[in-house]
C-alpha positions, 0 to 999 in steps of 0.5 A: 745152515748147519749146526755146530758139531759136538765134541764127540762128533769131531772126535768121530770125524777125526778117527774116521778120517784116519781110519779111511786112509788105512790107519795112517795119515798125515796131520794136513789130511786130518786138518782138511778132511775133518774141517778143523782149524790147525789149533783145534786139530792140534788140541784134539790130537793131543787129547786123543793121544793122551786118551790112547785113541791114536798113536803119533808115528813121528818120523823124519820124513813126516808125522803120521797118526794111526788109530789104536784098538781103543780108538776103533772100539770108541768108533764102534760104540759111538756108532751103536749109540747113534743107531740106537738114538736115530731108531727112536727118532731122537 
């Protein structure tokens, strides 16, 4: 049985999902690829927009999201921390 993801792991998953689609993705794809309920996804996207990690490109044909420079920097720093802790077996 898998353990629950931490908040930072969920944020990482959302940002990586957006990044993997060349920086532009619809909310439905985020929902499925990040394995979140709609309510949880909406809460995280609102928080990430507020912190400046993603941009909401609301358009008539459909809403899309892109990762900002701040979001890319978060991913970079997060990966450094994960690599550091795993190198010591933590």
